[in-house]
N, C-alpha and C positions, 0 to 999 in steps of 0.2 A: 503423465509420462511426458518426456520431451524425446522427439526422435532428430538425430542428426544424420546427415549424408557427408559421407566423406569420399574422397578418393583413395582407392586401395592401390600400392604400386608395389609389384614383387620386386625382391633383389635378392642376389645370392649374399648368405651370411656366413657360410663355413663349407669347407670342401674338404672331404678325407678320403686318404688313399688307404686300398688294403692290398698289399701288395706281396703276395706269397714268392716263393722261389722263382716262380715264373709269371711274367706279367700277362701272359694269356688269361691265367686264372685269377687276376686281380680283378678289383672294383674300384669304380671312382663314384663316391656320393657328394651330391651339392645340395644344400640345406638351404631352404628360402625363408625368408620372412615377409611378411606384407606391411607395408608402411601406412597407416590412416591419418589422414589430413583433410582439413578443410580450409583451402586458403593457406593462410600462414600459419593457424594453428594445428598442433601436431596432438593426434589421439592414442599415440603410441604405435605398438605394433604386436603381430599377433604370428603363430608360425605358418609358412607357406608350404609350397608343394616341394618334395624332395624329389631329386632325379638321380639315378643311379643307372650305371652302364659298365658292362664288363670291360676291362680294358682290350681284351682281346678283338673286340667289336669297334672300338675308337681308335686305336693307334695310328690308322691312317685318315681319320676324319681331318677337314680341313675347313678354315675359315678364314676370312679376310680381315686383315688387321693394318689400320692405315695404308691399305691399297696393296698389301703384300699379303701372299697367302701363306697361311702357319699352320704346319699339321701337329697333332695332338702329342704325337711321340717326341716330337721339337719341344714342345713345352716339358715334358718329363725330364727331358737331357737338362734342359735351363734350370728346373727346379732342382734336381739333383745337384748340379755345379754350385748354384745358390745356399743349398744346405753343407756342402763340403766346403765352400768358402766361410761360410758361418762357424762350422766345427772348429776348423784351423784358429779362426779368431776368438772362441772361446777357450780354446787351449792357452793361447797367450794372455787373454784377459776374461777370467770367467765371470759370468753373470753375478750379479749379486743374490745371495741365497741359493748358489749352487754348491755343493760340495766340492770341496777343491782335492780333498784326498779319495783314493779309490775306495769303494765300498765294496766288501766282498760278501757275497750271498752264497750260502752253501746250498740252497734248493729245497731244504726241509721246512715244511709249513710250521705255523707256531704251533704248538699245544693248545689245545682249547682250556680254559680255566677248569680246576678241580671242583665239584658239586661244593665242596666244603668252602671255595673261595666266591662263591657266587651271592648276592645279596638275598635276603628272603624276600619270598612271594609277597607280593602286594594284594591284599584283600579289596576287592571292587563291591 
């Protein structure tokens, strides 16, 4: 058996916002990953800690960035502004693979297959 000692460094890999009609009831989740390295040799990564905060609790949280205080609510406004900018860009120049014609969905779930349409059971 070979034993390898590695440095484990946590980093943020994904952020999700769950924002219902009122932001006080919304949640922000941060998903981390741990990078495993020994010197210049990488041994991959593994899931890291997950952070969850109710938006109502953190809207007024402040951090310093480049010596300037930034409130979390300002980050959300900036994110919304970027999303609107990109939405307008996509209207003019749709991303590859995106439907260019509106798709109508009637809200009716698809019917399950009929019993006679299912394949026969497999004997094991």
